C-alpha positions as CSV (number, residue, x, y, z in Angstrom):
1,X,17.1,11.7,39.5
2,X,14.5,14.5,39.4
3,X,11.0,14.2,38.0
4,X,11.9,15.7,34.6
5,X,14.8,13.4,34.2
6,X,12.7,10.4,35.1
7,X,10.1,11.4,32.5
8,X,12.9,11.9,29.9
9,X,14.0,8.3,30.7
10,X,10.4,7.1,30.3
11,X,10.0,8.9,27.0
12,X,13.3,7.5,25.8
13,X,12.1,4.0,26.7
14,X,8.8,4.6,24.9
15,X,10.7,5.5,21.7
16,X,13.0,2.5,21.8
17,X,10.0,0.2,22.6
18,X,8.0,1.4,19.6
19,X,11.0,1.3,17.3
20,X,11.5,-2.3,18.3
21,X,7.8,-3.1,17.8
22,X,7.8,-1.6,14.3
23,X,10.8,-3.6,13.2
24,X,9.3,-6.8,14.7
25,X,5.9,-6.3,13.1
26,X,7.3,-5.7,9.6
27,X,10.4,-7.8,9.6
28,X,9.0,-10.2,7.0
29,X,6.5,-7.9,5.5
30,X,6.4,-5.6,2.6
31,X,4.9,-2.8,4.7
32,X,7.7,-0.2,4.6
33,X,5.8,2.2,6.9
34,X,7.2,0.1,9.8
35,X,10.8,0.9,8.8
36,X,10.0,4.6,8.5
37,X,8.3,4.7,11.9
38,X,11.2,2.7,13.5
39,X,13.7,5.3,12.4
40,X,11.4,8.1,13.6
41,X,11.0,6.7,17.1
42,X,14.8,5.9,17.3
43,X,15.4,9.6,16.5
44,X,12.9,10.6,19.1
45,X,14.6,8.4,21.7
46,X,17.9,10.0,20.8
47,X,16.3,13.5,21.3
48,X,15.4,12.8,24.9
49,X,18.9,11.3,25.5
50,X,20.5,14.6,24.3
51,X,18.1,16.6,26.6
52,X,18.9,14.4,29.6
53,X,22.7,15.0,29.0
54,X,22.3,18.7,28.2
55,X,23.9,19.9,31.4
56,X,27.0,17.9,30.7
57,X,27.5,19.1,27.1
58,X,29.8,22.2,27.2
59,X,28.3,23.8,24.0
60,X,24.7,25.0,24.4
61,X,24.3,25.7,20.7
62,X,25.3,22.1,19.9
63,X,22.9,20.8,22.5
64,X,20.0,22.9,21.1
65,X,20.8,21.9,17.5
66,X,21.0,18.2,18.3
67,X,17.8,18.2,20.3
68,X,15.9,20.2,17.7
69,X,17.4,18.3,14.8
70,X,16.8,14.8,16.1
71,X,13.1,15.6,17.0
72,X,12.6,17.3,13.7
73,X,14.1,14.2,12.0
74,X,11.8,11.9,13.9
75,X,8.7,13.9,12.8
76,X,10.0,14.3,9.2
77,X,10.7,10.6,8.8
78,X,7.2,9.7,10.1
79,X,5.6,12.2,7.8
80,X,7.6,10.8,4.8
81,X,6.6,7.2,5.8
82,X,2.9,8.1,5.9
83,X,2.9,9.9,2.6
84,X,4.8,7.0,0.9
85,X,2.5,4.5,2.6
86,X,-0.7,6.0,1.1
87,X,0.9,7.2,-2.1
88,X,3.9,5.0,-2.9
89,X,5.2,7.2,-5.8
90,X,4.7,10.5,-4.0
91,X,7.9,12.7,-3.7
92,X,9.2,13.1,-0.1
93,X,12.5,14.8,-0.8
94,X,11.0,18.2,-0.1
95,X,10.2,17.1,3.5
96,X,13.8,16.5,4.2
97,X,14.7,19.8,2.5
98,X,12.4,21.4,5.1
99,X,14.1,19.4,7.8
100,X,17.6,20.6,6.8
101,X,16.4,24.2,6.5
102,X,14.6,24.3,9.8
103,X,17.6,22.8,11.6
104,X,19.9,25.3,10.1
105,X,17.6,28.2,11.0
106,X,17.4,27.0,14.5
107,X,21.1,26.7,14.9
108,X,22.0,30.0,13.2
109,X,19.1,32.3,14.0
110,X,16.5,31.0,16.6
111,X,19.2,30.0,19.2
112,X,20.4,33.6,19.4
113,X,16.9,35.1,19.9
114,X,15.9,36.0,23.5
115,X,14.7,33.0,25.4
116,X,10.8,33.1,25.7
117,X,10.3,35.8,23.1
118,X,7.5,35.2,20.6
119,X,10.0,34.9,17.8
120,X,12.1,32.3,19.7
121,X,9.0,30.4,20.9
122,X,7.4,30.0,17.5
123,X,10.8,29.7,15.7
124,X,11.6,26.6,17.8
125,X,8.2,25.0,18.3
126,X,6.6,26.1,14.9
127,X,8.5,23.6,12.6
128,X,7.4,20.7,14.8
129,X,3.8,21.8,14.7
130,X,3.9,22.3,10.9
131,X,5.5,18.9,10.3
132,X,2.8,17.1,12.4
133,X,0.1,19.1,10.7
134,X,1.5,18.1,7.3
135,X,1.3,14.5,8.5
136,X,-2.3,14.8,9.7
137,X,-3.3,16.5,6.4
138,X,-1.6,13.8,4.3
139,X,-3.5,11.1,6.2
140,X,-6.8,12.8,5.8
141,X,-6.4,13.6,2.1
142,X,-4.7,10.4,0.9
143,X,-5.9,7.6,3.1
144,X,-9.1,5.6,2.7
145,X,-10.3,7.1,6.0
146,X,-10.8,3.9,7.8
147,X,-11.3,4.3,11.6
148,X,-7.6,3.6,12.1
149,X,-6.7,6.3,9.6
150,X,-9.0,8.9,11.2
151,X,-7.7,8.1,14.7
152,X,-4.1,8.6,13.6
153,X,-5.0,11.9,11.9
154,X,-6.6,13.1,15.2
155,X,-3.5,12.2,17.3
156,X,-1.2,13.9,14.8
157,X,-3.4,17.0,14.9
158,X,-3.4,17.0,18.7
159,X,0.4,16.6,18.8
160,X,0.7,19.6,16.4
161,X,-1.6,21.6,18.7
162,X,0.6,20.6,21.7
163,X,3.7,22.2,20.1
164,X,1.7,25.4,19.2
165,X,0.4,25.5,22.8
166,X,4.0,25.2,24.1
167,X,5.0,28.1,21.9
168,X,2.1,30.3,23.1
169,X,2.7,29.5,26.8
170,X,6.4,30.3,26.4
171,X,5.6,33.5,24.7
172,X,3.1,34.6,27.3
173,X,5.5,33.8,30.1
174,X,8.2,35.8,28.4
175,X,11.0,33.6,29.6
176,X,11.9,29.9,29.9
177,X,14.7,27.7,31.0
178,X,18.0,27.8,29.1
179,X,19.2,24.8,27.1
180,X,21.4,23.6,30.0
181,X,18.8,24.3,32.7
182,X,16.0,22.6,30.9
183,X,16.4,19.3,32.8
184,X,15.8,20.8,36.2
185,X,13.0,23.1,35.3
186,X,9.2,22.7,36.1
187,X,8.6,23.5,32.4
188,X,10.5,20.3,31.4
189,X,8.3,18.2,33.8
190,X,5.0,19.4,32.3
191,X,6.4,19.4,28.7
192,X,7.7,15.9,29.0
193,X,4.5,14.7,30.6
194,X,2.4,16.0,27.8
195,X,4.9,14.9,25.2
196,X,5.1,11.4,26.7
197,X,1.3,11.0,26.6
198,X,1.0,12.1,23.0
199,X,4.1,10.1,22.0
200,X,2.4,7.0,23.5
201,X,-0.9,7.8,21.7
202,X,0.9,8.4,18.4
203,X,2.9,5.2,18.8
204,X,-0.2,3.2,19.5
205,X,-2.0,4.8,16.5
206,X,0.9,4.0,14.2
207,X,1.1,0.5,15.5
208,X,-2.6,0.1,14.9
209,X,-2.2,1.2,11.3
210,X,0.8,-1.1,10.7
211,X,-0.9,-4.1,12.3
212,X,-4.0,-3.4,10.1
213,X,-1.8,-3.3,6.9
214,X,0.2,-6.3,7.9
215,X,-3.0,-8.3,8.4
216,X,-4.4,-7.1,5.1
217,X,-1.2,-8.1,3.4
218,X,-1.3,-11.5,5.0
219,X,-4.9,-12.0,3.9
220,X,-4.0,-11.0,0.3
221,X,-1.1,-13.4,0.4
222,X,-3.4,-16.2,1.3
223,X,-5.7,-15.2,-1.5
224,X,-3.0,-15.4,-4.1
225,X,-2.0,-18.6,-5.8
226,X,1.6,-19.3,-4.9
227,X,2.7,-20.5,-8.3
228,X,1.0,-18.0,-10.6
229,X,0.7,-15.0,-8.3
230,X,-2.9,-14.6,-9.4
231,X,-6.0,-14.8,-7.2
232,X,-6.9,-18.3,-6.3
233,X,-10.4,-19.6,-7.1
234,X,-12.0,-18.6,-3.8
235,X,-10.5,-15.1,-3.9
236,X,-11.5,-14.7,-7.5
237,X,-15.1,-15.8,-6.9
238,X,-15.3,-13.5,-3.8
239,X,-14.5,-10.5,-6.0
240,X,-16.8,-11.3,-8.9
241,X,-19.9,-9.6,-7.5
242,X,-18.1,-6.3,-6.9
243,X,-16.8,-6.3,-10.5
244,X,-20.2,-6.9,-11.9
245,X,-21.8,-4.3,-9.6
246,X,-19.3,-1.6,-10.8
247,X,-19.8,-2.6,-14.4
248,X,-23.5,-1.6,-14.3
249,X,-25.1,-2.0,-17.7
250,X,-21.7,-2.2,-19.6
251,X,-21.0,-5.6,-21.3
252,X,-18.7,-7.9,-19.3
253,X,-16.6,-10.6,-20.9
254,X,-15.8,-13.8,-19.1
255,X,-12.7,-15.3,-20.7
256,X,-11.8,-18.8,-19.7
257,X,-8.4,-20.1,-20.7
258,X,-6.9,-23.6,-20.5
259,X,-3.3,-24.5,-21.3
260,X,-3.1,-27.1,-24.1
261,X,-1.8,-30.6,-23.5
262,X,-0.5,-29.6,-20.1
263,X,-0.4,-33.1,-18.8
264,X,1.9,-34.1,-21.7
265,X,4.3,-31.2,-20.8
266,X,4.5,-32.5,-17.2
267,X,5.0,-36.1,-18.4
268,X,7.6,-35.3,-21.0
269,X,9.6,-32.5,-19.4
270,X,8.8,-32.8,-15.7
271,X,6.7,-30.8,-13.3
272,X,9.3,-28.0,-13.0
273,X,8.7,-27.3,-16.7
274,X,4.9,-27.4,-16.2
275,X,5.3,-24.9,-13.3
276,X,7.3,-22.6,-15.6
277,X,4.6,-22.7,-18.2
278,X,2.0,-21.7,-15.7
279,X,4.1,-18.9,-14.3
280,X,4.9,-17.5,-17.8
281,X,1.2,-17.7,-18.9
282,X,0.1,-16.0,-15.7
283,X,2.8,-13.3,-16.2
284,X,1.3,-12.6,-19.6
285,X,-2.2,-12.2,-18.1
286,X,-0.9,-9.8,-15.4
287,X,1.1,-7.8,-17.9
288,X,-1.6,-7.4,-20.5
289,X,-4.8,-6.7,-18.5
290,X,-5.3,-3.4,-16.6
291,X,-6.0,-3.1,-12.9
292,X,-9.8,-3.1,-13.4
293,X,-9.7,-6.6,-14.8
294,X,-10.2,-9.5,-12.4
295,X,-7.8,-12.3,-13.2
296,X,-7.4,-15.6,-11.4
297,X,-6.2,-19.2,-11.6
298,X,-9.2,-21.4,-11.0
299,X,-7.1,-24.5,-10.6
300,X,-4.6,-26.7,-12.4
301,X,-4.0,-25.2,-15.9
302,X,-7.3,-23.2,-16.0
303,X,-7.4,-19.4,-15.8
304,X,-10.2,-16.9,-15.9
305,X,-10.4,-13.2,-16.6
306,X,-13.5,-11.0,-16.0
307,X,-13.2,-8.0,-18.3
308,X,-15.6,-5.0,-17.7
309,X,-16.8,-2.8,-20.6
310,X,-15.8,-5.5,-23.1
311,X,-17.9,-6.4,-26.1
312,X,-17.1,-9.0,-28.8
313,X,-14.8,-6.7,-30.9
314,X,-12.7,-5.8,-27.8
315,X,-12.7,-9.4,-26.7
316,X,-11.3,-10.5,-30.0
317,X,-8.5,-8.0,-29.7
318,X,-7.7,-9.2,-26.2
319,X,-7.6,-12.8,-27.3
320,X,-5.4,-12.2,-30.3
321,X,-3.0,-10.1,-28.2
322,X,-2.8,-12.9,-25.6
323,X,-2.1,-15.5,-28.3
324,X,0.6,-13.2,-29.7
325,X,2.2,-12.8,-26.3
326,X,2.2,-16.5,-25.9
327,X,4.2,-16.9,-29.2
328,X,6.9,-14.5,-27.9
329,X,7.6,-16.5,-24.7
330,X,10.7,-18.5,-24.1
331,X,10.8,-21.3,-21.6
332,X,14.1,-22.4,-20.1
333,X,13.0,-25.9,-19.3
334,X,11.4,-26.6,-22.7
335,X,13.1,-27.3,-26.0
336,X,12.8,-24.6,-28.6
337,X,10.3,-26.5,-30.7
338,X,8.0,-27.1,-27.8
339,X,5.7,-24.1,-27.8
340,X,3.0,-24.1,-25.2
341,X,-0.4,-22.8,-26.3
342,X,-3.8,-22.1,-24.8
343,X,-7.4,-22.4,-25.8
344,X,-10.0,-19.9,-24.8
345,X,-13.8,-19.9,-24.3
346,X,-15.6,-16.5,-24.0
347,X,-19.1,-15.7,-22.7
348,X,-20.7,-12.3,-22.2
349,X,-22.7,-12.1,-19.0
350,X,-26.3,-11.5,-19.6
351,X,-28.4,-8.9,-17.7
352,X,-30.3,-11.5,-15.6
353,X,-27.7,-14.2,-15.8
354,X,-25.6,-15.5,-12.8
355,X,-21.9,-15.7,-13.0
356,X,-22.0,-19.5,-12.6
357,X,-24.3,-19.7,-15.7
358,X,-22.0,-17.6,-17.7
359,X,-19.0,-19.7,-16.5
360,X,-20.8,-22.8,-17.7
361,X,-21.3,-21.3,-21.2
362,X,-17.7,-20.2,-21.4
363,X,-16.6,-23.7,-20.4
364,X,-18.7,-25.2,-23.2
365,X,-17.1,-22.7,-25.6
366,X,-13.6,-23.7,-24.3
367,X,-14.5,-27.3,-24.9
368,X,-15.4,-26.4,-28.5
369,X,-12.0,-24.7,-28.9
370,X,-10.3,-27.8,-27.7
371,X,-12.3,-30.0,-30.0
372,X,-11.4,-27.7,-32.9
373,X,-7.7,-28.4,-32.6
374,X,-6.7,-26.2,-29.6
375,X,-4.7,-22.9,-29.8
376,X,-7.8,-21.0,-30.7
377,X,-10.9,-19.4,-29.2
378,X,-14.7,-19.8,-29.4
379,X,-17.5,-17.6,-28.3
380,X,-20.4,-19.0,-26.2
381,X,-23.9,-19.5,-27.6
382,X,-26.3,-16.6,-27.7
383,X,-28.6,-15.9,-24.8
384,X,-31.6,-14.2,-26.4
385,X,-33.7,-14.1,-23.1
386,X,-31.2,-12.0,-21.1
387,X,-30.9,-8.9,-23.3
388,X,-31.9,-5.5,-21.9
389,X,-35.2,-4.1,-23.3
390,X,-34.7,-2.6,-26.7
391,X,-31.2,-4.0,-27.1
392,X,-29.8,-7.2,-28.7
393,X,-28.2,-9.6,-26.3
394,X,-24.5,-8.9,-26.2
395,X,-23.6,-12.4,-27.3
396,X,-25.7,-11.8,-30.5
397,X,-23.0,-9.4,-31.5
398,X,-20.3,-12.0,-31.2
399,X,-18.9,-14.3,-33.9
400,X,-20.7,-17.6,-34.1
401,X,-19.7,-20.4,-31.9
402,X,-17.5,-21.9,-34.7
403,X,-15.3,-18.7,-35.2
404,X,-11.7,-18.8,-34.1
405,X,-8.6,-16.7,-34.2
């Protein structure tokens, strides 16, 4: 085995190793980027296999088409995976259209051009460089630009530059090895050396990104309540300061909800029925509130929503809508005449008030709603001392503590 063939074998092993790593890392994960990358590195491994066997394939055009097509497929799949990772709804069909077009042009046009001519050099290497540059641009434009994102973009850009360099060197030399002579050429040795180093760097950068996302996903999973799918109490409280910071001077409503007679539901119909009631109520909260609203299960049958830019009129609309949604629900484990309800307590966080203080006021309002017969809501008492200069306190605009829906 000569040096170039040895490097081809090494590059093939790198591709297979990374493909296996991506599958293993994301086997039980929702991070689909790992699947895209696994397919890409499998295609890259197949590319070097074709190049290693080039001298035994009797049809040079077929060898060239397979080698080009498989490598182009590897880069296209990786680019599509990155775009979909950062923008899940982004279209990627056009990338595969480019792949098909580039492969067809290579087979029908570029292959017949003089080996080493500028047209042949850029016709062959150019599509690889463009696809890698597209990937680098997508990462820079659509990613949050964390260190791992920037490192990946740099490696993609270097890989793109490598293919352009190969085209320039081939054009300057004015000749190059034929498809069947590639494996025994010095060009193959240096090409595979550079390609192997950059493939290794690209694989490591992609693994770093996938590991980062898998760890983030695992952290979020731990922060979610397993039954309701909402943030648990600790995760909810952790996010409160950021919501309040983003809200600035806008009014923020703290809506505390508690399922009515929940213990009775468990006692009469079983804990499976109680679990269903919690899941259905949480689903209503997730479906109704927009992404900017922080919603969590504080424990047991108690839930909390922190709603930015929400004064008393908007809060009343939200509460009536949630009560209406509750009346539309159907529960498989409950008889038709058993309609679970919820009571609500609402407080508007004052300018100099802590979240815990507002939560206590909302809890008092919730207790008043329970005492008033349940299946209703109450607004917390007015905080005159927390109003911004020149403005009435936001709770002063709310209905009195005895108002209900």
